[in-house]
N, C-alpha and C positions, 0 to 999 in steps of 0.2 A: 641417765642413770646407768646404772649397770645391766638392765634389763635392755633397756634402749637402745644401747651399744652394742649388745648380744643381736640383736634382733637387725641392724644393720650390717652388722658385720657377717650374719650367714646370708640376709640380703644380697649382700656385697658378691661371695663366692656363687652364689647362682646366678650372676649375671654374665652373660656372653661378652658384652663390650662394655666400658666406664669409658664416657668419654672427657678430656682433658679439657679445660676452658684455656683461653684466650686470655693473657694476664696483661698487664701494663707496667713497666720494671722504670721506675723513675732513678734512674744515673746521676750522680753526683759526681763532677771532674775536678780534682781540686789540685790546680797549676800549682810548684813549689814557688817560694820565695827569691830561689838562689838567681844571680846573675843574668839575663838571657835564658831564662824558664819559659817564655814565650813563645809559641810556634805558631805559622800560619798554614800549616803541612794539613791534610787532610789526614782524621784519625777515625780507626777503626776498632770496634769491639765484640768480641764475641763472648758470651753468657754462655757457663757450661756446669750444669747441674746433675743430679740424678737419674733424670729423666731423659738426658741429651742436650743438646747446645741451640744456642739462638740462631747457629749460623753469622758468618762475619757482617757485621753494619757498620753501616759509615754515621757518625754522627753529624748530622747534617747544621743543625740550627738551635741554636741556645734558646733555651725559654726563657732564662733570666737576663742574659750580657749582646747586646748588639755584637761584639766581637767577641769570639771564643778563643779560649787558652791564650790568657792575658795574665802577664804577671802576678803571682799572688791572690789568683781570681779562681772560685769555684762557678763550674756552669754545670746546668741541668737539663736532661735531654730525656726524652722519653721513647722506649720501643715497647711493641707488642711480642707478645710470642708464647706461642704453648705453653702451658705450668712447665717449666723446668725443675721443679721438687725441689729439693735442698740445694743452692747454688755454692759452689764446691772451688770454681776458679774463674778468671779473667782473662782474656788474648786482647790484649791490647797494643797498637800498632800505628806507626803513622807513616805516609808514603813519602816523607820529606827528603831530599838527595841534596849534598854541598852544605857548605859552611851555612851557618844561620838558619836553620830548620830544624835544628835539633829541640829537645823538650825534655823538662825538668818535672816527671809526676811526683807529686806528695802521696796522692791516694785517690781512690775508688772507692765511695759509698753508692749501696742500691738498695732502693726501697721498691717494698711492692707489697701489695695484701691478697692474700688468699682465702676465701672462708672469713669469718672476721679475724685474723689474726694478721696485726701489722707487723714485717718483717722488717729489719736492717742488717743488712751484712758491711762488712768493713772488709775493704782489702787493700791494704799496704803496698807501696811502691818507697819511695822516697829516694829513686835512679834517675840519672837520662835516659832518653831514648835521642841517642845524637850517633852518628858515625863518627864523630870526631871525640866523642866522650865517654869515659867511661870503657863498656867493654865493646863501643861500639855499633850494638843493637838498639834497631830501631823496634822493635816487639818483646813483649815482655810477658812473661805467666806469672796473674798474680793469684797466690792463695788467697782464700777464705779468712780474717781472724779468726782465732781459735776461741776467743773470748764472746761470738755471738752469742745472741739469746736462741734457744734452743725452743721447741713449740711445745706448747705446756700438752702435755696428754688429753686434760679436760677439752679441747677444742679441736680434737681429732674426728670428733663426733660430727666438726662442719664439713670434713669433707663429701659427709654422704645425706646431709640431712640440709635442706632451704627451704623456702616458701614455697615451690613448688618443683615437682619430681615429674620427669616425664620418658617414657620409655618411646623412642622412635622406629619406628620400622621404613626401612628403604627396600622397595622392589624395583629390581633392575631390570629393561626388557630383554627378550628371548635373543634380539637380534643386535646388541649393546656388544661393542667389541672386548675382547679382555682387558683387564683391567691394567692402567700406566700408571705410573710413578705420579701423580695428577693429586695437589693437594685438593680437597672438596669441605665447603663449610657452611654452616646453619647458623641463619639467626631469627627468632620466632618475635613476634609483634602481636603485644597486646594492648588492651585502653588504656593500660595504668605504665606502659612503657615497652621495651625491646630486652632483650637478654643478650648477653654476649656473643659473641662469633665464637661458636663452636668447632673444629677441628674433627672432620670426621675418619678417626680413622681407627685400626685394631688396635689394640690392649692385649693382646694374645700373640705372643711370640709367634710368628708362621702364617696365621691367620689372613688370608686375602680378602677383601670386601669386593664388594662390587662385581661380581661373576654376572654373566649371563643367566637370567631366570634367575638371579639368586633375591633371598631377603634377608639383609643383615640389620640388626638390632642394637642399638646405642641407651643407654640413659644421658639425661641431662638434667643439671639442678639450674635452676631459673629463680629471680625473686618472683615476687608477686605481680604477674603481667597481666592480670585482670582478665578480661574476656581474651582470647588470642582470636587473632581475624587474620593472619596471614605468615609465610616464611619467605625466606629468600636464601637461594640454594645458589654456591657461585663454586666455579671449577678454576685453577690455576691456568694461565694459557703459558704454555712449555711446547718445546718444540717435537714437532711431529705426533702430537695428541690427535689421535683418531676420534676422541670423541666420548660419549657417555650417553646412553639412551634409557632416562629415567621414567618408569613407570608411574610410582606413587609414591607416596610419605604418608604416614598413619602414627598418629601422638596420639598416649594415653595417659593423662595425670594420674599417677599412682595411688593418689592420697584419696582424690576424690572420683575415681575411676571416669574421669572425662574423657570423650573419646573426640577425635576429630580428623579428618580424612583430607588429603590433597591431591587432587587428580592432576598429575602431571602429562605424562604421556608426551614427551617432548626431548629433543638432543640439545646438549650443552657441547656444542662444538663450532668452529668458525669454518668449518666447510660446508655446515649443512643447513638449511632452511632459514634462519633468522640471525646465522653467523654469531650466537652470543654464546656467553659463558656464566652469563647470571640471570636467573630467573627468580619471579616471586608468583607464589600461588596463594589464590584466598580458598581461606576455610571454607569446606563445605558443611552445611549444617539446615538439616531439616525447617529449624522452629525460626530459621534468619535468613534472609534473601542473600547470597554470594556476590560480595562486592565484586563488582567488575575490575578484568584488566585493561588497561590502555597502553597504546602504543604511543606513548609521548612523543612530541615531535621539537627537539632542542635545538633552538639556530644560533649560531655563536657567529656576531658580527664582529669581524677584524675591520680595525681604522684604516681613514686614508692616509699614512706617514711612514714616512722612511723607517724599514727595520721592525714595522707592527706585524709580519708575518712570524711564524714559528715554524718548526719541521719537530718540536720535542713533541712527546705525547701527552695530551690534555686528557682530565678527569672531572666530572662533575657528578655534586649530589643534589640532589632535589629536594626540598623538606616542604611538605605542607602540614593540614590541620591534623592528616592522619598517617605519619609518621615520615618516613625519609626511603627513599633508594637505596641509600647503601650511593658507595664509591664506584662510580661507572666510566670505564676507557671510551673516549669517544674515536672510535676505530674507522668506522664504515661511515662516509659521507654520500650525502642523498645528492647532492651536487657534483659537477663536471670535476676534473681536473685538480691538481694539489689542494689541499683542506689547509684551512688556516694559512691563507697566503691575503697579502695586503687589498683592503676594500672588497673583501669576499664575503658571501654568508654562505657558511656549512650548516646544512641540518641532517639529523643526527635522530634514530630512533631508540630513546629507553623505555621497556617495556616494566612495567609495574601494576601493583595493583594498586587502584584508585587511592590518592593522596587527598582527595578533598581541594578544597581551597589552599592553591600553592602560599607560600609564605616569603622562600627567601632559595637560594643556591650559593653553593660553595663551588667553585671553579678553578682549577690550579693545573700548572703542568709540571715536570720531571726535569727541564733543561737545568742546565749550569750551564754560566760563561754569557756573555755578550751574546751571540747568535740565537739562545733561544727564547728571550723575553719578546712578548707580545703586545700590543694594545688592542686591548679589549672594549670596543665600543658599549656592546650590551649582550644581553640574553634574552631570547624570547621565548615561549615556551607554549605551545596547544595540545590539547588531549589528545589528539589524530589527525589525521593529513586532512582529514575532514572537517573539523571546525571552522567556525569564522570567527572566533576571537582566541587571544593570545596573551599570556600576562609576560608582564615587561621590567626585566632587571637592567637599569641602567648601570654602566662603569663609568667611561671615558676615562679608562689610566692604564698603565702599563703593571703589566705581570711580568718583573722582570728586577733580579737582584740588584740591580744598579740603579733603577728609573723609577718613575712614582712612590709608589708605596713602598718600593725595594721591596716588594715581596713576591713568591711565585705560586700564592694562593689567595683568592679575596673571596669574602663573603659579602651577596649582593642582597639585598633586600630590593622586594617587588614595591614599586609603585602605582601598581593595578594592572587593568584588563582593557585591550582596547579592541575595536574588530581589525581584523586582518586585511579586509578591502574596503574602501571608502565608496559610500553609494553617492557622495557628490561632494565636493572642494567644501573644507570647513568653513566660511566665509559667514561671519557673524556681520551684519550690517544694519541698516536702516530697512534696505531693502527686503532682506530676508524677512519671508515670513513664519509666523511660527514661535514654538515657545521652546525653551528650557524645562523640563521638567526633570527636578531632581529630590532623589531619594536618600535619605540620610539615614545610617544605621547604625547602631551605637549598643552599650550593654541599657539594661532596665534602669530605667531613673523611680524609683518610688515616690516620692514627694512631688505628687503634681502642685501645690500648694507654694514648693520652694525652686521652681523651674531654674536649669542651666541656663545660662544668658552666653551664647558665643554669636561670634562675629564670621561672616562667610565673604571673603574679598576675592572678585572675579577679576584678573587682569587680565587685559587686551592690548594688541598693538597700538589701537588709538590711546585709549583712557582705562580707566577699572572702574566699579562699582561694589561699593559694601552693603551686603543684607544682613541684619540682626536677626536672631532666631531664638525665640525662646524653649529649648529643650523639653519635654514634660515625660519622655517615654521613650520606646527603643527604637520606633521608626518617626521619621517625620517627613513630609512630603512639601516643597516649594515651587513653585513655577514663575517664569519671568524669562521674559523677552531678552535679557541683559545688551539692552540698547545701545550704540551708539561704543563699544568699546572696541568692535572691532574684532579682529582674529583671536581667538581665548587661548590663553597658554600657559596659565599658571590658575592656582587656587590657593588661598590661604585662608588659615581659621585661626581667630584668636580668642583669648579668652579663657575661666570664664571672668566677665566684668561684673558680676558681684558675688556676694559669701555664698558658699556651696556647703552643705555636709557631709554629704558622700562623692567622692570620683565616679569619674564618668568616662566612659572608652569610648571612643569614636572608629568605628569598626571601616567603613566604605560610603563613599557620596559616589553615588550613579547617576549621569546624566543622560541625558536623553533628548535629541532636537527632535520636534514633530516638524520640521519644516525638511533639514537636510536629512534627517535619520542619523545624522550622526550621534556615537553612542560611545561613553567609556565609564570605565570603573577607576576610583581615586583609592587607594586601599592606603587608608589613614596612619590606622592601627595605633593609636597613640591615647596613652591617658590625661586628663584634666581632673587636677588634684586641688583639692582646698590651698587658699592660701597662697595660691601660684598663678603666675599671669604667664599660660603658653601663646606662642606662637609657632604653628606648622605651615609648611606649602607644599604643594606636588608639582611636578609640572601636567598639560595637557595631554593626555594620548589619544592623538590622533592616528588613522590607516594610514599605512605608506610616510609615515612621516618621524622623523627621529626626535624623541622626546628629547627636553633642553637635561641637562644632569643637574645633579640635585647636590650643590656644593659647602663643605664645613670652610667659615673664613674663622681665622684666629686674627683677637683685634687686641691690642698693644695700646692699653691706656698710656702715657708716660705724666706724670705729677712732677711740676716744676721741684726745683730746689729754693725756692724763695722764702722768705721767712712768710711764717702764716698762709704758705700754701697750700697746706691741705686743707680738706675738708672733709663734713660726715652731714647725707642727706639722702635723696631719693632721684635716681639719673637715668637716662635710657638715651638711646641711638639708633638711628636709623642710616643704612647706608645706599648711596643711591646710584646708579649705575646707568649705561647707557638704555637697556633694556626695560626697568624698574625699580624698584626699589624694594628695600627686605622688611619693610615695615618696622613700625616703632618697637623697640625689642629693649625690655627694661634689664637692669643690669643689677637691681636689688630682687630680694624675695618680697613679696607682698605681707605689709603690716611690719616690715624689719627697715632698715637702713644700710647704706654701705658707706663704708669710710676710704678715701682716699689719700692716701700718706704721701708726707713731703718726699720727695726722689724717689718715690716706687713705682713700679712699673705693672700695672695690672694686667690680666690677659682673659679673654672672655671667647668664648666659643659658640656661633649661631650655624643654622645649617637656612639653605635659603637656595630656590633654584638661580640658576646660575643667572647674576645681575648682567652680564658684560664687561664693557670696559668702566672700572669706578671712577666716578668724578667730583663725588660731594658726601660729607658726613653730617648728616644733623645731630647734635648731642644736646639733650633735656637737663636740667638742673635743678633742684628744689633745695634748700636747707631751711628747718623751721628755726634754727639759731643764725641766720643770714650768714652762712659761713662763705668767704668768695674763695674758690676754688681755682687753682691756678693750670692751666692744662696746655702741656707745651707742645705736643703732638700725637697723632694716632696715628700706626703704624698696622694696616691690613694682608695678611697673607691667607691663601688660600693653602688648607690644613696638607692635602697631598699635591702643593708645588711651591715648597715652598722658597722655590728658585727666585720668585717675583714677590717683590713685597711693593705696598702703595702706601706711601707716606703723606699723611695731612699734617702740614705746621698751623697750629693757632699760636700759643708762645702768648697768652693772653689771660687773661683773669677771666673766669665766669661767675655771674652774678654780682660782680662789684658794682656797689651805686644803684643797683635795680632795686625797683619798690614795686617786679612784676613778681607777682608768685609762683611762676614758674619761668625760667629762663632759657630759652632754645637759641643756639648758636647754628650757623651754616658755615661748613672748614671744607675752602674747596680743595682738590688734590695738588698736590704741591711738585710730587716726581716719582715716577715708577721705575725702581733698581730692580735688574734683571741680572743675576748670574747665572752662568751655562749652565744648561741642565744636565750636560756631561760632563763640568770641570769635576774631577778627582785630583786632589793631590795626591803626586808622587813625590817624598821627600829624595828617595833613593833614587842614583843612576843605574842604569841597568847596566850589567856586564857581558849581555849578551848571551847568560845561561836559562836553557829555559827546560822548562819538562814538556814532555808530550805524552799523550794517550792514544793509542792507535787499537781500535776496535772492527777486526775483522769477519767474518764467514765466511763458508764454501772455500776453506784453505788448501791448495793441493800440500799431499806431504811431500813433494818432492819441490817444491816452490824455490826459486834461483833465490839470492840475495835482493832485497829490494832497498835501495840506497832513497834519501830524502833532501832535496835540497828547499832552502827558505829563501825567499827571494823579500827585501824588502828596500823603499826609497830612495838608500844611497849605496845598492850593492845586494852579494848574493851569497850567503854561507856555501864551504865545501861539503861534497855531496858524503853524509853520511849513514851507517846502516841501520836501517829499522829492526830493532832490538828484540821485538815480538810484536805479535796482532793482536793481545786476548785483552787489551787495555789495563796491564800494567805499565806504570809510567816508567819512562827513559830519560835520559837527558840529549839534551843538542847543545852544541855549541855552533851559536852563529855568528857572533861577531858584534860588530857596530855598522849594520845596516840598515839602520832608520827604521821607521814604520814598517812591519811585516805587510806585506800586499798578497801573497801568496804561497803556495806552498805544493812542491812538484817531487810525485813518487816516478822513479825509475827503476826499469827491470833490468838486472843486471847480466843476466841471462835471456834464454832463447822462447821466444812468446809462448803462453800458457794456451793450454785448452779449452781455458773458460774463464771468465773476471773473477775478481775475488770483491764479493760484499761489501760495499766499506758501510758501517753504521755508526762510527764516532770518531770524529779526529777534535782534539783540543790541545791546548798551548796554553802555558803558564811561566812568566817570567820571574826567577828567583829570586830579583831582588826586589824587582816593583810592584809582584804580586798580579801585573795583571794578566786578566783571562782574555785569549782569543778563540773564535770559535769559527767552524764552516757549514755551511750545508751539503748532509751529507746524506740526504733522503735520496735514493733511487741513483745513487752512484756504487759505480762498477771500476773498482782499481783495472787499468787495461782495456778497459773495453767489457763488454758482455761475452762476448767470444774470444778473450783473450789477445786477440790480433794485435794488441798496440803494447808501446813499451814504454808509455810516458802518460801519467794522467797529474792533469792542475788543478786545485781547487783556491777558490778566491777567499781572502779573507773576510768575513760577516760583521760589522760593527754598526753599532744604531747610530754613530754621528755622521757616515757618510755610504753612501752606494761601494757596493765592493765591487770591484772591476769584472765588464761582463765576458761572459764566455763567447768567442770566434773560432768559426769554422774556414779553414784559411786552404785555399785552392793553391797548390805548384806545379804550375807546368815547367816538366824538365825536357830542354829541345838538344836533342844531341845530334853532334854535327853530323855532315856528308861525305869528312874523307874516309878513305878506305879501311875498316877495319874502326871505325868510330866507335861501334858497340858494345857494351860489357855486361857480361853476367853477371857481374858480380854486385854483392847488396849495396847501395848507395844512403848514405844517411845525411841529414841537414841538420844545423842549427839556426835558427831565424833570432837576429837580435833588435828588438826595439829601443823605445826610451824608457820601456816599464818592464827591462827586464828580457830575458830569454827564452826560448822552448824548452832548452835542453836537446839533448842527441836524438834525433829520430830517425827510427826506417822509414826509408821510402816505400809505400805499401805493392806499389807496382813491380810487376814480376819479372818485367826484363827493359833494358834501354838500348832496341836497337839503333841502326845505322837511319839518320834524318825523320826519327820518327819524334814525338811530341808526348810523353809520358804525362799524363795527370793524377796528381794521388792528391788527399786533403788529411788536414793536421788540424787537430782542437786542440784550443789552447786559452788560459786565460790572454784578452785584451794583451797586446803587446805594444799600441800605443802607435807612431811614424815607425814603422821599421827601418833600419840604417843599414844592415850589411848581415848577409848569410854566411857560414862556414859548410862547405861541402866536400864528402871524402866517401871512399871506400874501401873494404876492408881487403881486394885484391888478392883474395880465391878464384881458383877456378882459368878455364884456357882462355887466352885471349883476355885477363881482368882488365888493361887499360883502357880507356876510355877517354874519347874526346868530347868534352861539355861545350856547346853552344853557347848558349844564355838558361836564364831559370827568372821564371816570371811568378808573382806574387800578388794575391788581389783574394779578397771576404767572398766566401761563395754569395752568389747570389748577386752580386753586383756588378757591375761592369767598369764603373769607375773607379780610381786611385789605385792601380796597378803599381806594382814593384816592379821595375827590371832591372837583373843583374847580368853583365854580358861578361860570359869568361873566355872564349875561343883559344880555348888550352889543352893539352893534355893532362889526365890524369894519370900517369902510368910510371911506374916506377924504371921502363927502361927506355923511355924518350922525353927528348928537353931534357928540363930541370929535375925530371924523375919523381916530381913530388904528387902523391896521390889525394893530397887535400888542400884545397884553396879558399882564401877568403875572397869573396866576391863584394863590394859595393854597390 
């Protein structure tokens, strides 16, 4: 009402600062229907409102389409930004260059919610963004449609009132540096949920926050969070950030007057203490115990296959029963050497308030192109470096835009906990003494007179054993030797086998062997519902052993076209592999029937611990009407590896003339068809026009021109100028050189005082859309000291290893004739079966009579060397030079020397007056 509004308005006037929410803007991009309207270019957007702009954002992945910006298509993207107020304009652009990369944009519609008001703003365009059409522009500023709905004044109050309002006081320590332009954010966690991410920034022009010894005050509004138990504070990673020494946070709920203290006393810096820019702090409450803060040890296990490594930035979020950690960058590994390399385990410390039992992780990287993908075996997490148990999150898949799940981010649910080190080899046999003690925990089950009946099947490498249990309460314990099954590798739970009136949740199966002391916790975390036949299984979790992955199988049942080939009844199947079987999986729900229509393909999905090579499928069928079912074939694929299909041909009737109640047939494997994992259809032929992105730092102001040469299997491109080093795309015309193998950067002027730091090099074919990447970590153009004139990088592809880097030793023998020596600069180009080295200056300072001068040259492997071209710049007194021979070999090796005889003058005034010679 009016008084409440007036009260809020007065209250707002008395606030020192008012904190803006971080909102999610949903962007609907409508591509037009004109011929050629679609584009494959990277599209960027900037939202502009009354409170500022969002900055330039790339529209990465469409939420509703696999391929974005197609003809007549609408794509949805989401971006997060601090509330921009009323949206007024949109700046839209793309990086396409050359014919065929233009885009006809119909309109952009932006939806977001601020307070309780849903807003939708339309930005019409109806024009080309194309260098070769319309006005030739690839960037347009769009203005909001004036017909947009304005905010109703009755909702203004929503901005100042919500379920909870908090006064936030932030104290900065006296030794904290002067504040820099660095974003600081806050998230509040409670028993009922968490707040939005708030940006801690001044709302009064000219006010500076986070000065040494200062106390800054903010007001934040949240929903009903329940009992607040922690906060998370983070700083942006900006260049030359000196850090922030935070002393404390104090929160006061303005309606209930509840007060919470957070004792911080820590640095936010990558140069001090824990080298962290994200910290969590538990609430300090006299009446309740303060939650512990753990330094979780997160271990990332990279697979042992070619291209498994990545040089991209990797991020992770841990989720538990008590909240999450937020997104954390994994930047400092506890292991030595480059992180995220093939067959390597890197461990990182993630500090967070206790999450209780971990449930899942979300892990991903920010890379683009082929070179950034990684093959992730699993993630393991323990509460501290001293913990004796760890949670296991198996993945066994690619995080790559082109392979596996074709995503760079994935969510992995835990399969349980295991011991970190095994007290004894986990062999279960007749000779091993002791029992498995198994504690099963789940939800309360109130009806003891009508228990739930479940079967637990324990699979070993020799056989399996089934135990049927009557569950009547929250916990149940069983003991069994599990004799004769061999080494346990998976547990399967099926049921319920009886009618139940209420659902029951299976939480955990804790197994401990009294003899070997082996111990594991299997986190089933699943519901068993009435009228449902469920089958779930998890791998055994042994210390120091990699768990088998849980695989989702896609099963395609093909019913034949024959007359009366369709049928209705009950059906199940069981997939058998070299390791074990999937168990009986029902295709129809309990108390219902399934119909297999004539000529139809029915698809089912089941999850099972990896079965190994498939060899047979059992199919069971029963029809009350005595229907006869003509099953043509069954095709089974792994969902995340659809390139491999297992085909089981039956091509016969099931239940025909059978007097049995249930008919079961065994169908052996007929064939396994495999399509290339890396097969990518490219219908367009390349014309040799590529787009290049080069991003460098530490670039001298007076740097000479830098040329780039691209090498392929069939030749090399002409040298072309690198137009910029700021990650702005430019064109390279390389011609028909075949598959690209390496790129050489050549300095056209004198040597630099120090190297140029290279962060990114990426190429994209404008015709085929093929992208290739390069390893740029720890790379400096022209050497760290800037003394080199050429730097080479090999192309990184997932299907074949890159050419290796080689250090060549070049021995130059000057002759013994009078005046044989020279003080001129000497240059050499080495040619091999895999290209040439480009022109290099030999770094030795002089070439005197009778001397042997040894230089080293770092280059991508040239293969078998065939010839060299040597010359000098003919400057200085007595520049003429008598060259005896040149010997080249790989440094560190004594065999495989290449000898190039010359025994001629390189002198403008002697003999044939040549100052450069080709030696074979």
